[in-house]
N, C-alpha and C positions, 0 to 999 in steps of 0.2 A: 570400574572407573580407573583410568590411568592417572598417574601422579601429576602429569602435565595438565590434564583436564581438571583434576581436583584443585590444583593450585590456581588455575584460571578462574574457576568458579569462586574460589575463596577471595581472590582479588576483586572480582566483580561485586561480591557482597560487601567487602570492606570499603570499596570506593563508593558504593551506593550509600552506605551508612555515613561515610565522611561527608558526602555532598548534602544529604538530608540534614545532617547536623550543622550545616552552615559552613563546613569546611575550615573554619577558623576558630572554633571553640578551644579552650585549653585542653580538654580531653582529646579532641580530634588531632590537635597538633602533637601531643605526646604520643598518641597511638600511631600517627604517621611514622614517627621515628621507630617505634616498637615493631611495626610491620616490616620495616626495612631491614631489621636484624636478620630475618630469615625469609628472603623473597620467595623461596619455594613453598613456604608454609607461613603466610603472613598472619594467620590467626594465632600463632603459637603464643605470643605474649600480649597482643593487643586485646581490647575489649570493645564491645559495641554499646552505644547509648540506646537503651531500650525504647526510648520515646520515638525512635526512628525505625524500629523493627516490628515486623509482624510476629505473631506468637507461634507460628509453625515451628515445631521441633525445639522450642524454648520451654524451659520450666524454671519456676521460681524456687530457689534453694530452700526458702522458709517452709514451703509446702510440699515440694517434690520428693524430699527424702523419705516420706512415709506413704507415698501414693503408688508404689510399685516400681518406680524408676530404678532404685537400687537393686531390687530383686531381679529386674530384667538385665541390668548390667552384670550382676553376679552370675546369672544363668548363662549369658553369652560367654563370659570369661571361663566359666566352668567347662563349657563345651570345648573351648580351645585348649585349656590347660590340664583338665582332668583332676584338679585338686581344688577344693573349696578354699583352702588356706591361701593357695597361690592366686586364686580368683579374687579373694578379698584384698590381697596385696595390690593386685593390678588396678582394681576399682579405686582403692584408697589413693594410689599414686596419681591417678587421673584427676580425682577430686581435689587432692592437695595442690596439684599444679593450678587448677582452676581458681582456687581460693588464694593461695600464697605465691606460687611461682610467678604468676603474671604480675601481681602488684609489687612483688619483691624486685622484679626486673625494672620497673619504673622507679622504685625507691633508690636502687643502687645506681641507676643511669642518670636520673635527673633530680633526685631528692624531692620527688613528688609522690602522691598516692591518691588513687581513687578510694572509694569506700568499699572494702571487701566484707562488710558485715552481712549477716544472714538475711536481714530484711532488705538488702540492696542488691544482692548478687543473683544473677540468672545464669543458667547453663544451657548450652546449645548442643544438640546431638546430630551426628552425621547420619547418612543413610544406612550405615551398618550398626547404629546404636551405640557408637562411641562418642565421647566428649571431644568436640573440636573447636569450641569457642566459648566465651563467657561474655556476659553483659552486665551493665549496671543500671539500676533504676534512676538514681541521682548521678548525673555526670560530673558533679563538682569535684575538683581536685583540691587536696590539701597541699599547700606550698609553703616555702620558707620566706622570711622577710626580705631576703636579697634576691628572690626569684624575679626574673623579668616579667612574669605573669602576675606578680603581686598586685592586688586590687582590681584585677581584671574580672569582669563578670564570669561566673563559673568557677571561681576559686575561693578558698577559705585559707587565710594565712594563719599558720601556727607560729608560736613565739620562737621556736628553735628546733634544731634537728632532733634532739632528744624527744621533744614533744611529738614530733611527727612519727618517730619510730614507736613510741609508746602507744600512740593512738592507733597506728596501723596494726600493731601486735594485738591489742585488745579487740579491735574490730574483726581481725582474722579469727581470733579464738571463738567468737560467737558463732562463726560458721563451722569451724573445725570441730568443736565439741559436738555439734549436731551431726556432722558427718561421721565421726567416730562412734557415736551412739547408734546411728542407723546401721552401720556396717557390722559392728560387734554384736548387734542383736540378731544378725542373720548368718554370721559366719564366724569361724574361730579366728579371731584377730585381736591381739592384745594392745593395750594403750601404749606401751613402750615402743613397740614397732611403729605404731602410727606417728607418734611424736618424733621419732627418728627420721621418718619420711619428710616431716615438715622441716626439720633441720637441714636435711639433705637438699630440699628444694631451695631453701634460702642460700645455702652454700653454693649450689649450682648456679643460681642467678648471679651471685657476687663474683663467681669465677669466670663464667662464660660470657656474660653480658659485655664486659669491657673488651673482650677479645672480638666479639661480633661487631661491636660499635667502634672499635679502634680508639678507645678512650683510656685514660689513666686507670690502672688497676687499683691503685692505692685508695682512691676515694670509694670505689665499689667495695673493696675488701673491708674498709673501715665501717661503711654503712651496713654491710652484711653482718659483721660481727656484732655491731651495736643492735641490730634488729634481733639477732639471736638472744642477746642479753635482755632485750625488752620482753621477749617471749618467756624466758626463764623467770624474770622478775614477776611476770603475771601468773606464774604457776604452771607453765607448759614446759615439760622437761625435754626441750628440743636438742640439748647437747648430750643427753644420755644415750648410750648405745644399748640396744637390747641384748640380753645374754643369748649366745648361740644355743640352739636347741640340740640336744644329743639324743640319739635313738638308743633306747634300752634293748639289750639283747636278751632273749630268753635263755636261761641257763639250762 
């Protein structure tokens, strides 16, 4: 499948999801902006409302991590990379983006968040068995008191930005701990590497989203750093860097 065809199909899917979702829900409005960040790959940051989606190629994160999905992804990556450690890193990166990278993009861009918890998140696979989209069971957004969408149906207002970031971090961690447990049970992959990927995902969002959206970088950087702090406070060492591995030579 060509890149142009894939992008066209992706746009058709997201437009269908937008229309079925009423076209004007808070989640749909935010995802319209997220899709526009990368027109060639509109699914990169947006999510789907699962109430409007069929279940073909979708799986629920709460159950799918232990039903062979991770094994299949690791197997495909192993064929490409030839190393189980590298395969685990690739699969973890994709799942971390699905859980954290997408919601972090919305947090730094608009100061809003959908629920990235394990009981709410769904994963979509492309025809090659890779992750290309994510969905949410509950489409409600957490917003701040000064948000134009405050009190709009489909939103929950939190008292301040710190509360939003703490809530987002804790909900992400419910998904991430399950992802880490699933991958590390099947491949050589340590926790420090995993949490550094989470930190990189948040930093990537806070760095690139304002460039793509042509917005002020200071707000995104502040929110990104505060989100990292919220993860650390919750016990996730996202600021730590794993020690580089050295190969021992036989004497």
